[in-house]
C-alpha positions as CSV (number, residue, x, y, z in Angstrom):
1,M,49.8,-22.2,-25.6
2,A,52.6,-19.8,-24.5
3,N,54.0,-18.1,-27.4
4,K,51.9,-19.0,-30.2
5,V,50.0,-16.8,-32.2
6,N,46.4,-17.5,-32.6
7,G,43.5,-16.9,-35.7
8,N,44.2,-16.2,-39.4
9,I,48.0,-16.1,-39.7
10,S,47.7,-17.5,-43.4
11,G,49.8,-15.0,-45.5
12,L,51.8,-13.5,-42.5
13,R,55.5,-13.3,-43.0
14,N,57.5,-15.3,-40.5
15,V,59.1,-12.0,-39.3
16,Q,55.6,-10.6,-38.6
17,I,54.7,-13.6,-36.6
18,G,57.7,-13.6,-34.6
19,R,57.3,-9.9,-33.9
20,L,53.8,-10.9,-32.2
21,E,55.1,-13.9,-30.5
22,K,57.8,-11.6,-28.9
23,L,54.7,-9.8,-27.1
24,Y,54.3,-12.6,-24.8
25,D,57.8,-11.5,-23.5
26,T,56.4,-7.9,-22.8
27,K,55.0,-6.9,-19.7
28,V,52.5,-4.0,-18.7
29,D,52.5,-2.5,-15.8
30,K,49.9,-3.6,-13.5
31,N,48.5,-0.2,-13.1
32,E,48.7,0.8,-16.8
33,F,46.1,-0.2,-19.2
34,I,48.6,-1.1,-22.0
35,S,52.1,0.0,-22.7
36,H,53.2,2.1,-25.4
37,E,55.6,-0.7,-26.8
38,V,52.5,-3.1,-27.2
39,L,50.0,-0.4,-28.4
40,Q,52.8,0.7,-31.2
41,E,53.8,-3.0,-32.2
42,I,50.3,-4.3,-33.0
43,S,49.2,-0.9,-34.7
44,R,52.2,-1.5,-36.9
45,V,51.6,-5.3,-37.7
46,S,47.8,-4.5,-38.2
47,L,48.7,-1.5,-40.8
48,E,51.4,-3.8,-42.4
49,T,48.9,-7.0,-42.7
50,K,45.5,-4.8,-43.1
51,R,44.0,-7.3,-40.4
52,E,42.8,-6.9,-36.7
53,I,45.1,-7.7,-34.0
54,A,44.0,-8.7,-30.5
55,V,46.2,-9.1,-27.5
56,Y,44.6,-10.5,-24.3
57,I,46.4,-8.8,-21.0
58,N,45.7,-10.2,-17.2
59,R,45.9,-8.2,-14.1
60,K,49.3,-9.1,-13.6
61,G,50.1,-7.6,-16.8
62,Q,51.1,-10.4,-18.6
63,L,50.1,-11.0,-22.3
64,V,48.0,-14.1,-22.1
65,D,46.8,-14.6,-26.0
66,V,47.6,-13.1,-29.2
67,S,45.6,-13.3,-32.2
68,V,44.9,-12.4,-36.0
69,G,41.9,-11.8,-37.8
70,D,40.9,-10.4,-41.2
71,N,40.5,-6.5,-42.2
72,S,37.1,-6.4,-40.1
73,T,37.0,-9.2,-37.4
74,V,39.1,-11.1,-35.2
75,S,38.0,-14.3,-33.4
76,L,38.2,-13.9,-29.7
77,G,38.3,-17.4,-28.2
78,E,37.9,-17.9,-24.4
79,V,41.2,-17.7,-22.6
80,K,42.4,-19.1,-18.9
81,G,41.8,-16.7,-16.1
82,R,38.3,-16.2,-15.9
83,R,36.8,-16.7,-12.3
84,S,33.3,-17.0,-10.5
85,S,30.3,-15.6,-13.0
86,R,29.9,-13.1,-9.9
87,R,33.6,-11.7,-10.5
88,L,34.8,-10.2,-13.9
89,S,37.5,-12.2,-15.8
90,G,40.7,-10.6,-15.0
91,I,41.1,-10.3,-18.7
92,R,41.1,-7.4,-20.9
93,C,41.1,-7.2,-24.6
94,I,42.8,-4.5,-27.0
95,H,42.3,-4.9,-30.7
96,T,43.1,-2.7,-33.5
97,H,40.6,-1.4,-36.2
98,P,43.0,-1.1,-39.3
99,E,42.4,2.0,-41.2
100,G,38.7,2.3,-39.4
101,S,36.8,3.8,-36.8
102,A,37.8,3.2,-33.2
103,T,34.5,3.0,-32.0
104,L,33.3,-0.1,-30.4
105,S,30.9,-2.0,-32.0
106,D,28.0,-4.1,-30.8
107,V,30.1,-7.3,-31.8
108,D,33.0,-5.9,-29.5
109,L,30.6,-5.2,-26.8
110,T,28.8,-8.5,-26.9
111,A,32.4,-10.3,-27.0
112,M,33.1,-8.3,-23.8
113,D,29.8,-9.4,-22.2
114,N,30.0,-13.2,-23.2
115,L,33.5,-13.5,-22.2
116,N,33.0,-11.6,-19.1
117,L,36.3,-9.3,-19.7
118,D,37.2,-6.4,-17.6
119,A,37.4,-4.4,-20.7
120,M,37.3,-4.1,-24.3
121,A,39.4,-1.5,-26.2
122,A,39.6,-0.6,-29.9
123,V,42.4,1.1,-31.4
124,G,42.0,3.1,-34.6
125,V,45.2,2.6,-36.8
126,Y,45.9,5.4,-39.2
127,H,49.5,5.7,-41.4
128,D,51.8,4.4,-39.2
129,R,50.7,4.8,-35.5
130,P,47.6,4.4,-33.4
131,S,45.4,7.4,-33.8
132,E,42.5,7.0,-31.0
133,I,41.4,4.6,-28.5
134,H,37.8,3.8,-27.3
135,V,37.2,1.7,-24.2
136,G,34.4,-0.2,-22.8
137,L,34.1,-1.3,-18.9
138,R,31.5,-3.4,-17.3
139,K,28.8,-1.9,-15.2
140,N,27.7,-3.0,-11.9
141,I,24.5,-4.4,-13.0
142,P,22.3,-7.7,-12.6
143,V,23.1,-10.4,-15.3
144,S,19.5,-10.4,-16.6
145,T,20.2,-7.0,-18.4
146,N,20.0,-7.7,-22.1
147,E,20.5,-4.0,-23.5
148,Y,24.3,-3.6,-23.8
149,S,24.1,0.1,-23.5
150,E,23.1,-0.8,-20.1
151,K,25.7,-3.3,-19.4
152,C,28.7,-1.1,-20.3
153,I,30.1,2.4,-20.0
154,L,32.2,3.9,-22.8
155,Y,35.0,5.9,-22.0
156,G,37.2,8.1,-25.0
157,P,38.4,8.5,-27.6
158,Y,42.1,8.5,-25.8
159,S,45.3,9.6,-27.4
160,V,48.0,7.0,-26.8
161,E,49.5,9.0,-24.1
162,G,46.0,9.6,-22.7
163,V,45.1,5.6,-22.5
164,V,48.5,4.7,-21.2
165,G,48.4,7.2,-18.1
166,S,44.7,6.9,-17.5
167,D,43.2,5.5,-14.4
168,L,41.3,2.8,-16.3
169,M,42.8,0.0,-14.3
170,E,41.6,1.5,-11.0
171,L,38.1,1.7,-12.5
172,V,38.2,-2.1,-13.5
173,R,39.1,-2.9,-10.1
174,L,36.6,-0.9,-8.7
175,M,33.7,-2.2,-10.9
176,D,34.9,-5.7,-10.0
177,R,34.5,-5.1,-6.4
178,Q,31.1,-3.9,-6.9
179,N,30.1,-6.6,-9.1
180,S,31.2,-9.3,-6.6
181,A,28.8,-7.3,-4.1
182,V,25.7,-7.8,-5.9
183,K,23.3,-10.7,-4.2
184,S,24.5,-14.3,-5.7
185,A,20.8,-15.0,-6.3
186,E,21.1,-12.7,-9.3
187,Y,23.9,-14.8,-10.8
188,N,23.4,-18.1,-9.9
189,R,20.3,-18.6,-11.9
190,E,20.2,-21.0,-14.7
191,D,20.5,-19.0,-18.0
192,Q,17.9,-19.9,-20.4
193,E,19.3,-21.1,-23.7
194,K,18.9,-18.5,-26.9
195,A,18.8,-19.7,-30.1
196,I,19.1,-18.5,-33.8
197,L,17.0,-20.6,-36.4
198,I,18.4,-21.3,-39.8
199,A,16.9,-23.2,-42.8
200,I,17.8,-23.5,-46.4
201,Q,15.3,-22.4,-49.3
202,K,15.9,-24.0,-52.8
203,P,16.0,-21.6,-55.6
204,G,12.3,-21.3,-56.8
205,E,10.9,-23.1,-53.8
206,A,7.6,-21.4,-52.2
207,D,8.3,-19.4,-49.0
208,E,5.2,-20.8,-47.3
209,P,6.7,-24.2,-46.6
210,I,9.7,-22.9,-45.1
211,R,8.1,-20.3,-43.2
212,D,5.7,-22.8,-41.6
213,S,8.7,-25.1,-41.0
214,L,10.8,-22.7,-39.4
215,A,7.7,-21.5,-37.4
216,E,7.4,-25.3,-36.1
217,L,11.0,-25.4,-35.6
218,A,10.7,-22.3,-33.0
219,Q,7.6,-24.1,-31.4
220,L,9.7,-27.0,-30.9
221,A,12.6,-24.7,-29.2
222,R,9.9,-23.1,-27.2
223,T,8.9,-26.7,-25.7
224,A,12.3,-27.3,-25.1
225,G,12.6,-24.1,-22.9
226,V,14.6,-22.2,-25.7
227,D,14.3,-18.6,-26.2
228,V,14.2,-18.0,-30.0
229,L,16.0,-14.5,-30.7
230,H,16.1,-14.8,-34.8
231,R,15.1,-16.6,-37.8
232,S,17.0,-17.0,-41.0
233,V,16.8,-18.3,-44.6
234,Q,19.7,-18.9,-47.0
235,V,18.8,-19.7,-51.0
236,R,21.1,-22.2,-51.8
237,L,20.7,-25.1,-54.7
238,K,22.1,-27.6,-52.1
239,P,23.5,-28.0,-48.7
240,D,27.3,-27.3,-48.3
241,V,29.0,-30.5,-47.9
242,A,31.1,-29.4,-45.2
243,T,28.9,-26.5,-43.4
244,Y,25.3,-27.1,-44.7
245,I,25.0,-23.3,-45.2
246,G,27.8,-21.0,-47.1
247,K,30.8,-19.7,-45.8
248,G,29.6,-16.2,-45.6
249,K,26.4,-17.4,-43.9
250,V,28.4,-19.1,-41.5
251,N,30.5,-15.8,-40.3
252,E,27.3,-13.7,-40.3
253,A,25.5,-16.5,-38.1
254,G,28.5,-16.3,-35.8
255,L,28.9,-12.5,-35.9
256,Q,24.9,-12.4,-35.0
257,A,24.8,-14.9,-32.3
258,Q,27.5,-12.4,-30.6
259,V,25.2,-9.4,-31.2
260,L,21.7,-11.0,-29.9
261,G,23.5,-12.9,-27.2
262,A,22.6,-16.3,-28.5
263,N,24.3,-19.5,-27.5
264,V,23.0,-22.0,-29.8
265,I,22.4,-22.2,-33.2
266,I,19.7,-24.5,-34.5
267,F,19.0,-25.9,-38.1
268,D,16.0,-27.0,-39.5
269,N,17.4,-30.2,-41.0
270,E,19.6,-33.0,-39.8
271,L,23.2,-32.3,-40.0
272,S,25.9,-34.6,-40.4
273,P,28.6,-35.0,-37.9
274,A,31.4,-33.3,-40.0
275,Q,28.8,-30.4,-40.6
276,Q,28.1,-30.0,-36.9
277,R,31.7,-30.1,-35.9
278,N,32.8,-27.6,-38.7
279,L,30.0,-25.3,-37.6
280,E,30.9,-25.4,-34.1
281,D,34.5,-24.5,-34.8
282,L,33.7,-21.8,-37.1
283,T,31.0,-19.8,-35.2
284,G,32.2,-20.7,-31.4
285,V,28.3,-21.6,-30.7
286,K,26.8,-24.8,-29.8
287,I,25.3,-26.2,-32.9
288,I,22.1,-28.7,-33.0
289,D,19.7,-29.8,-35.4
290,R,16.0,-30.5,-35.7
291,T,16.5,-34.4,-34.7
292,T,18.4,-33.2,-31.6
293,L,15.9,-30.9,-30.7
294,I,13.1,-33.5,-31.0
295,L,15.2,-36.1,-29.0
296,D,15.9,-33.6,-26.3
297,I,12.1,-33.0,-25.8
298,F,11.4,-36.7,-25.8
299,A,13.9,-37.0,-23.0
300,Q,12.3,-34.2,-20.8
301,R,8.7,-35.8,-21.6
302,A,9.4,-39.8,-21.2
303,K,8.0,-40.7,-18.1
304,T,7.8,-44.5,-18.0
305,M,10.3,-47.1,-17.9
306,E,9.4,-47.8,-21.6
307,G,9.6,-44.5,-23.0
308,K,12.7,-43.8,-21.3
309,L,14.3,-46.7,-22.8
310,Q,13.0,-45.8,-26.3
311,V,14.4,-42.2,-25.9
312,E,17.6,-43.3,-24.7
313,L,18.0,-45.7,-27.7
314,A,17.2,-43.1,-30.1
315,Q,19.7,-40.8,-28.6
316,L,22.3,-43.1,-28.5
317,N,22.0,-44.0,-32.1
318,Y,22.3,-40.6,-33.0
319,L,25.2,-39.8,-30.9
320,L,27.5,-42.8,-32.0
321,P,28.6,-41.2,-35.2
322,R,29.0,-37.9,-33.7
323,L,31.8,-39.2,-31.5
324,T,35.3,-37.4,-32.3
325,G,38.7,-37.5,-31.9
326,K,41.5,-39.7,-33.0
327,G,39.7,-42.8,-32.3
328,V,37.9,-42.0,-35.1
329,E,40.7,-43.1,-37.6
330,L,42.1,-45.7,-35.2
331,S,38.8,-47.4,-35.4
332,R,39.3,-47.5,-39.2
333,L,42.9,-48.7,-39.1
334,G,42.2,-51.6,-37.3
335,G,45.8,-52.1,-36.6
336,G,49.4,-51.5,-37.5
337,I,51.8,-48.4,-36.9
338,G,50.4,-45.5,-34.9
339,T,47.6,-48.0,-33.4
340,R,49.6,-50.4,-31.1
341,G,50.0,-49.1,-27.3
342,P,49.0,-49.8,-24.1
343,G,45.0,-50.2,-24.4
344,E,41.9,-48.5,-26.2
345,T,41.8,-44.7,-26.8
346,K,39.0,-43.1,-24.5
347,L,37.1,-42.6,-27.6
348,E,37.1,-46.4,-28.6
349,V,35.9,-47.0,-25.1
350,D,33.1,-44.9,-25.5
351,R,32.5,-46.0,-28.5
352,R,32.3,-49.8,-27.2
353,R,30.5,-49.1,-24.1
354,I,27.6,-47.1,-26.4
355,R,27.4,-50.1,-28.7
356,K,26.9,-52.2,-25.7
357,R,24.5,-50.1,-24.1
358,I,22.3,-49.9,-27.3
359,S,22.3,-54.1,-27.8
360,D,21.1,-54.0,-24.1
361,L,18.2,-51.3,-25.0
362,N,17.5,-53.6,-28.0
363,K,17.0,-56.6,-25.9
364,E,15.1,-54.7,-23.2
365,L,12.5,-53.4,-26.0
366,E,12.4,-56.6,-27.5
367,Q,10.9,-57.9,-24.2
368,V,8.8,-54.6,-24.1
369,K,7.5,-56.0,-27.2
370,K,6.8,-59.5,-26.2
371,N,5.2,-58.1,-23.2
372,R,2.8,-56.1,-24.9
373,E,1.9,-59.1,-27.4
374,L,0.8,-60.9,-24.5
375,H,-1.3,-58.1,-23.3
376,R,-2.9,-58.1,-26.6
377,L,-3.4,-61.9,-26.7
378,N,-5.2,-61.2,-23.5
379,R,-7.3,-58.6,-24.8
380,K,-8.3,-60.9,-27.9
381,S,-9.6,-63.4,-25.6
382,V,-12.0,-61.2,-24.5
383,P,-12.4,-59.3,-27.8
384,I,-12.5,-55.4,-27.2
385,P,-11.9,-53.5,-30.4
386,I,-9.0,-51.1,-30.2
387,V,-9.1,-47.6,-31.6
388,S,-6.1,-45.4,-31.8
389,L,-5.9,-41.9,-31.6
390,C,-3.0,-40.5,-33.9
391,G,-2.3,-37.4,-35.8
392,Y,0.2,-34.8,-35.8
393,T,1.5,-33.5,-32.6
394,N,-0.2,-30.8,-30.7
395,S,-3.6,-31.6,-32.7
396,G,-5.6,-32.1,-29.7
397,K,-5.4,-35.9,-29.2
398,S,-4.9,-36.0,-25.7
399,T,-7.8,-33.3,-25.1
400,L,-10.3,-35.6,-27.0
401,L,-9.2,-38.5,-25.1
402,N,-10.3,-36.7,-21.8
403,K,-13.4,-35.3,-23.4
404,L,-14.4,-39.0,-24.6
405,T,-13.5,-40.9,-21.7
406,N,-13.8,-38.2,-18.9
407,S,-10.2,-38.6,-18.2
408,D,-7.2,-36.5,-16.8
409,V,-4.5,-37.1,-19.2
410,L,-1.9,-34.6,-19.5
411,A,-3.1,-32.0,-22.3
412,E,-0.9,-29.2,-23.0
413,D,-0.3,-26.7,-26.2
414,K,3.0,-27.6,-26.4
415,L,4.7,-30.5,-29.0
416,F,4.9,-33.8,-27.7
417,A,3.0,-33.4,-24.4
418,T,2.0,-37.0,-24.9
419,L,5.1,-39.3,-25.2
420,D,3.8,-42.5,-23.2
421,P,0.7,-44.4,-24.7
422,T,-2.6,-44.1,-22.6
423,T,-5.2,-46.5,-23.2
424,R,-9.1,-46.1,-21.7
425,K,-12.4,-47.8,-22.2
426,L,-15.0,-46.2,-24.0
427,K,-18.5,-47.1,-24.5
428,L,-20.1,-46.5,-27.8
429,P,-23.7,-45.3,-28.3
430,D,-24.7,-49.0,-29.5
431,S,-23.2,-50.4,-26.4
432,T,-20.0,-51.4,-27.9
433,T,-16.9,-51.2,-25.5
434,V,-13.8,-50.0,-27.4
435,L,-10.0,-49.6,-26.0
436,L,-9.0,-46.0,-27.2
437,S,-5.4,-45.5,-27.0
438,D,-3.8,-42.1,-27.2
439,T,-0.2,-42.2,-29.0
440,V,2.7,-40.1,-29.6
441,G,2.4,-37.3,-32.2
442,F,4.0,-37.1,-35.3
443,I,6.0,-34.6,-36.8
444,N,7.4,-33.1,-40.3
445,K,10.7,-34.5,-40.9
446,T,10.2,-37.1,-38.5
447,P,13.7,-38.7,-37.3
448,H,14.3,-41.9,-38.5
449,H,16.0,-42.9,-35.0
450,L,12.6,-41.9,-33.2
451,I,10.3,-44.3,-35.7
452,A,12.7,-47.5,-34.9
453,A,13.1,-46.7,-31.1
454,F,9.2,-46.3,-30.7
455,R,8.3,-49.1,-32.8
456,A,7.3,-51.3,-29.5
457,T,4.6,-48.1,-28.8
458,L,3.8,-47.9,-32.4
459,E,2.3,-51.4,-32.1
460,E,-0.3,-50.2,-30.7
461,V,-1.3,-48.3,-34.0
462,I,-0.4,-51.1,-35.8
463,E,-3.0,-53.6,-34.0
464,S,-5.9,-51.1,-33.8
465,D,-9.1,-51.9,-35.5
466,V,-10.0,-48.3,-36.3
467,L,-7.6,-45.1,-36.4
468,L,-9.1,-41.6,-35.3
469,H,-6.5,-39.3,-37.4
470,V,-7.0,-36.0,-35.4
471,V,-6.2,-32.9,-37.3
472,D,-6.1,-29.3,-36.1
473,T,-8.1,-27.8,-38.3
474,S,-7.4,-24.2,-37.5
475,H,-3.5,-24.7,-38.4
476,C,-2.4,-22.8,-41.3
477,A,-0.3,-25.8,-42.4
478,M,-2.9,-28.1,-42.0
479,A,-2.6,-30.1,-45.4
480,N,1.1,-30.6,-44.9
481,Q,0.5,-31.9,-41.4
482,M,-1.9,-34.5,-43.0
483,E,0.3,-35.4,-45.5
484,S,3.1,-36.2,-42.9
485,V,0.9,-38.3,-40.9
486,Q,-0.4,-40.3,-43.8
487,R,3.3,-40.9,-45.0
488,V,4.0,-42.2,-41.4
489,L,1.1,-44.6,-41.3
490,A,2.1,-45.8,-44.7
491,D,5.6,-46.7,-43.3
492,L,4.0,-48.6,-40.7
493,G,1.8,-50.6,-43.0
494,V,-1.4,-49.3,-41.4
495,A,-2.7,-46.9,-44.1
496,D,-5.5,-49.5,-45.2
497,K,-7.1,-49.8,-41.9
498,P,-10.4,-48.1,-41.4
499,I,-9.5,-44.5,-40.9
500,I,-11.9,-41.5,-39.5
501,T,-10.5,-37.9,-40.2
502,V,-11.4,-35.9,-37.2
503,F,-11.3,-32.2,-38.0
504,N,-10.7,-30.8,-34.5
505,K,-10.7,-27.2,-33.4
506,A,-13.8,-26.6,-35.7
507,D,-14.8,-23.9,-33.4
508,K,-12.2,-21.8,-34.9
509,I,-13.3,-22.2,-38.5
510,Q,-15.0,-18.8,-39.5
511,N,-15.2,-20.0,-42.9
512,N,-18.3,-22.3,-43.9
513,A,-16.8,-22.8,-47.2
514,V,-13.7,-24.3,-45.8
515,T,-15.7,-26.7,-44.0
516,E,-17.9,-27.9,-47.0
517,N,-14.8,-28.1,-48.8
518,L,-13.3,-30.5,-46.6
519,K,-16.3,-32.7,-46.1
520,R,-16.5,-33.3,-50.1
521,T,-12.5,-33.8,-50.5
522,V,-12.1,-36.0,-47.3
523,P,-14.5,-38.9,-47.0
524,D,-15.2,-40.4,-43.5
525,S,-14.5,-37.6,-41.6
526,V,-16.3,-35.3,-39.0
527,F,-15.7,-31.8,-37.5
528,I,-15.5,-31.5,-33.8
529,S,-14.1,-29.3,-30.7
530,A,-12.5,-31.6,-28.2
531,K,-12.6,-28.2,-26.2
532,T,-16.3,-27.3,-26.3
533,G,-17.8,-30.8,-27.0
534,Q,-19.0,-29.7,-30.7
535,G,-19.4,-32.6,-32.7
536,I,-18.6,-35.2,-30.4
537,N,-21.9,-37.0,-30.5
538,D,-21.3,-37.4,-34.7
539,L,-17.8,-38.8,-34.0
540,L,-19.3,-41.3,-31.8
541,D,-21.8,-42.7,-34.2
542,A,-19.1,-42.7,-37.0
543,L,-17.2,-44.6,-34.6
544,S,-20.0,-47.1,-33.9
545,S,-20.3,-47.8,-37.8
546,A,-16.6,-48.0,-38.3
547,V,-15.8,-50.6,-35.4
548,P,-16.1,-54.0,-36.7
549,S,-18.9,-55.7,-34.9
550,T,-18.1,-59.3,-33.2
551,R,-21.5,-59.2,-31.8
552,V,-24.6,-61.6,-33.0
553,R,-28.2,-60.9,-32.6
554,G,-30.5,-62.9,-31.1
555,T,-34.1,-63.1,-29.0
556,Y,-34.3,-64.0,-25.2
557,A,-37.0,-65.0,-23.1
558,I,-36.4,-63.9,-19.5
559,P,-38.6,-64.9,-16.8
560,Y,-40.0,-62.0,-14.6
561,H,-38.2,-63.9,-11.2
562,Q,-34.9,-63.5,-13.2
563,A,-35.6,-59.8,-14.2
564,A,-32.1,-58.7,-12.9
565,V,-30.5,-60.1,-15.9
566,V,-31.7,-57.5,-18.3
567,A,-29.9,-54.6,-16.8
568,S,-26.8,-56.9,-18.3
569,F,-28.3,-56.7,-21.6
570,F,-28.1,-53.0,-21.6
571,D,-24.7,-53.0,-20.1
572,K,-23.0,-55.3,-22.1
573,G,-25.1,-55.6,-25.4
574,Q,-26.9,-53.3,-27.8
575,V,-30.9,-54.2,-27.1
576,V,-32.8,-53.4,-30.2
577,G,-36.2,-54.4,-29.1
578,M,-37.9,-55.5,-25.7
579,K,-41.7,-56.8,-25.2
580,Y,-43.2,-57.4,-21.9
581,L,-45.2,-60.9,-22.0
582,P,-47.4,-62.5,-19.4
583,D,-44.8,-65.0,-18.4
584,H,-41.3,-63.3,-19.5
585,I,-39.6,-60.5,-21.2
586,L,-38.7,-61.0,-24.7
587,I,-35.7,-59.2,-25.8
588,T,-33.8,-58.7,-29.1
589,A,-30.3,-57.8,-28.8
590,N,-26.8,-57.8,-30.4
591,L,-24.3,-59.6,-27.8
592,D,-20.5,-60.6,-28.1
593,E,-19.6,-64.2,-27.5
594,K,-19.0,-64.0,-24.0
595,M,-22.3,-62.5,-23.4
596,I,-24.0,-64.9,-25.5
597,N,-22.4,-67.9,-23.4
598,Q,-23.8,-66.2,-20.0
599,V,-27.4,-65.9,-21.2
600,Q,-27.5,-69.0,-23.6
601,Q,-30.1,-70.6,-21.3
602,F,-32.6,-67.8,-22.0
603,R,-32.0,-67.9,-25.9
604,I,-35.2,-69.0,-28.2
605,R,-34.0,-70.8,-31.1
606,D,-37.5,-71.0,-32.7
607,D,-37.3,-68.1,-35.3
608,S,-40.8,-68.4,-36.1
609,I,-41.5,-66.6,-32.4
610,G,-39.9,-63.4,-34.0
611,E,-38.4,-60.5,-32.4
612,A,-39.3,-58.1,-30.0
613,N,-40.6,-54.4,-30.7
614,N,-38.0,-51.8,-30.9
615,V,-37.3,-50.3,-27.6
């Protein structure tokens, strides 16, 4: 806004603010980098207030912004006038360093790069006048370069007369022309998001859980396509209500984002809507939390219509309280002075539409649930036991499904590679056929929005006869991951179902003592490698014992002229004995109800005949 001094003006006298406002009326010659008048005035006010003063000047010589900082920093926001990414913005920034060096800092150069400025200048102020000026200009280089020393050319120190009479503006125009000549392909690429990760550690809390949680957050970020530049931890008794972390840490994070070139800060815990807004206002960087990151990954991974519906529901439930604006107050007032007018605010319209969409999604997912119930009823009419793979994300569930069923389900070394459930048939050593389902992986601090939205998918786990809890034995946080999965299973009400703990990636364990200890402390467990096949037979035997049997043992006499029927006993049942007699083949087998009905005519009801010999 014209004639407005921005930034930290608290404590400034009206006369000082007035002097800075008058700078908007000053025009610098288009061939001058800065005028004596502007340079002297910002230096005097900077000296009087002990604060940094910054001015933005466009190519026409007009001052388009004046900002006030503190004694060591000044916030440099975006200003109008920026052009294509292949051209410089047409804006230069000159700011003071009160009673300090005029040397350009990394933060200064980063700000020039991020804002695509023509130039960045620092003015050292001593006594009552500017002493020296340092100037940085952009080089003609591809935008992929990350070293600021390679992106900038530094000039100076200049005296006041030297900078006013310099040819810096001609150099700026030359650099701009050269930059525009660089191939557009180098500039039109989609920039990868770069992040700083932040977590809170309570006093006395062990370092290892925080380190593991941040490592997992970094893996989530990489899965989402984000490049992690730095990780930071603040020791606090409890999160700050307004900003989650302390004010000093907020300022540090903002400056660090500038220096490193980060464009997003990710917090390891869920932030309140107010905390997110406040942090974005203070740092000038996009702020997201673990929940937002997980939702983004789910949105990328969802392939089926059901998966997309569930992700959208979770996202909208998370977004609704985060809509901001005047409508927040209006929605609470409900009427009266200040609320009447021609119609709803845009925010209220957005809220209404989101609520309507959430209602529609819930109805659609309710229909999905009914359809799944019908499928389950159909399956129960032909009773086939259901076995569900569950476990922490990236523990190897999909790889195990592929190994057991010779499938080609997507299996990647990424978190949440599987989002939509996959079911395959599996024949066990005792000839029992089961349905094996691969489900979405769990994770520490699982967002409640996801648990609620994916309830329809998780019904598969709830309806299972046996659960295979797949564990990444090689992971340093294995115990914590197991606890996270057990908590979710308890929330789903399935903790009392038969569970086989499958310690996967056993081929990576070098210490046999670890294996022996786990065998003693975790009952009903097997050690396998889904990748190499190690221990798969042990798993299948354990599964055969755990799957509830619906078969009945009986003895059958098959005439030789109907001997083709014998093959079905092996295919659809478990043959425990077979004897070749003169008139028929005597078979003893465990069969399910459907198979018994098919071969009922051959069944021998006289138990005195006995069973066939073991095969």
